[in-house]
C-alpha positions, -999 to 999 in steps of 0.1 A, spaced: 539 225 -87 550 195 -65 551 213 -34 508 225 -43 502 186 -52 514 177 -22 498 201 0 466 191 -17 475 155 -11 481 163 28 453 185 32 433 158 23 443 131 43 438 149 67 400 156 56 395 118 56 412 106 85 391 92 115 394 104 147 377 75 168 368 78 208 377 59 235 346 61 252 304 72 246 282 92 270 250 81 272 220 92 295 221 82 331 206 52 339 202 30 372 224 -3 371 193 -24 373 179 -6 341 217 -11 320 215 -46 330 176 -53 318 183 -32 285 219 -49 274 200 -87 283 172 -78 266 188 -73 232 215 -100 231 242 -90 253 253 -116 284 265 -94 317 294 -119 329 302 -91 358 299 -61 380 315 -43 407 327 -6 421 358 6 406 381 21 429 359 13 457 336 39 453 301 26 450 298 63 425 314 45 397 303 11 392 310 -7 364 290 -34 340 308 -61 321 293 -78 294 297 -97 262 284 -106 230 283 -146 213 300 -121 182 324 -108 207 338 -141 219 338 -158 185 367 -132 177 379 -133 213 387 -167 207 413 -165 183 447 -165 196 460 -136 219 428 -114 215 411 -127 246 414 -95 259 388 -79 230 362 -105 246 345 -80 269 327 -41 266 318 -24 296 300 4 310 302 28 341 274 39 359 284 72 367 264 81 398 281 114 407 284 126 369 250 111 365 260 98 327 268 66 309 300 60 300 305 31 274 339 21 263 335 28 227 337 -9 201 346 3 172 377 18 195 383 -12 219 384 -38 195 409 -25 172 430 -21 195 429 -57 211 418 -74 182 442 -61 160 444 -77 124 416 -102 132 395 -65 137 359 -66 122 347 -27 118 316 -42 107 306 -63 139 318 -35 159 297 -9 144 269 -28 148 273 -35 185 278 3 185 248 10 168 227 -12 189 239 6 215 227 38 204 193 26 192 190 13 231 205 38 255 196 70 227 223 97 215 258 86 227 282 115 222 321 109 217 342 114 248 370 143 235 400 116 241 403 100 202 430 84 180 431 85 147 412 52 134 449 42 116 469 42 148 446 22 171 459 -8 163 495 4 158 487 27 194 521 28 217 524 63 238 557 71 227 591 60 214 598 30 232 569 23 247 551 -17 246 525 -20 215 496 -44 224 519 -74 216 539 -65 243 520 -84 270 538 -96 301 533 -129 307 533 -135 347 531 -167 348 531 -202 333 523 -242 341 492 -259 347 463 -248 363 469 -213 369 429 -206 370 424 -221 400 458 -204 415 443 -173 402 405 -182 417 417 -193 446 440 -160 456 421 -135 443 386 -147 458 358 -121 454 381 -96 437 376 -114 408 349 -94 387 343 -115 356 354 -146 343 350 -151 308 357 -186 291 365 -183 260 375 -212 228 409 -216 237 420 -195 270 401 -176 298 398 -140 305 398 -130 339 387 -88 353 405 -83 387 398 -57 411 432 -42 429 421 -28 459 448 -20 475 464 12 486 487 13 454 458 1 432 430 14 411 423 39 437 449 57 437 466 56 401 432 66 386 428 94 404 460 106 400 457 108 363 421 121 368 404 91 349 378 86 371 349 95 347 365 68 322 374 47 346 350 20 326 382 7 313 382 -15 346 387 -42 362 426 -49 347 424 -83 330 444 -111 332 440 -139 300 450 -178 307 461 -188 274 482 -223 265 489 -224 301 508 -188 302 490 -163 323 491 -125 308 485 -91 312 488 -60 288 515 -41 296 505 -14 319 525 14 300 503 1 272 467 -5 286 467 27 310 481 45 276 457 30 259 429 34 280 436 68 283 448 83 251 445 122 263 472 117 288 503 140 288 536 127 297 533 150 332 502 121 339 523 94 327 546 105 356 521 110 379 515 71 380 553 63 367 552 32 392 516 22 387 525 -8 356 549 -22 378 526 -20 410 500 -40 385 524 -66 376 536 -71 408 502 -78 423 489 -96 389 522 -119 392 512 -130 428 479 -142 422 491 -165 399 526 -177 417 519 -210 429 
């Protein structure tokens, strides 16, 4: 009898478990049309660039006042933006799913009501949005790590400390800064890594071109400290369908990213 009850409970939990896709696919529109729809519906566009230095994969970065309010809390700045990829190769739009990435980056401060509203607004203005096959159980997103011994969200890497880090980054990165988002007590930057061991190498290595909406890599400056999400966390949470073999193909990428970003904020 106990075994039967346990089986029923497990079955019920399986049914109730909700998978959340990391990306949402929409009907193709030009970059100008995407920007026009976003700005006319309360979103602020703060940057854009060709991911992997490839014009076929153009990323537009946007935010909203309600998103910025939550992202202004301590260590939550990475949640300050959402992104959409205009994939002219596959003729599709690829949105970072607010329900997924806000849960990952806001942690206990997440507001499902807000992310749901944003997702609903995107669907209302861009039409039917189809969920990607790469996904995680809703209950696992905020506590995600690739496997035992791998970093969690909170295991950020401090790459520099001291005053004036924003000025150092801006003077060194220059045109590679894709966006700058000023929050209440921090500043979030998106920085293109157009080097031989950068995004144009590690993204194709895991066949993640179609999901390159997770780019550019981000740097958060807060309390006179510059931090990045650990590469072994961010690359995995942004590509939850990665296999161990895929991860081994880009085993040097987390270190390469850390080294590159560190140089940009080192005085």
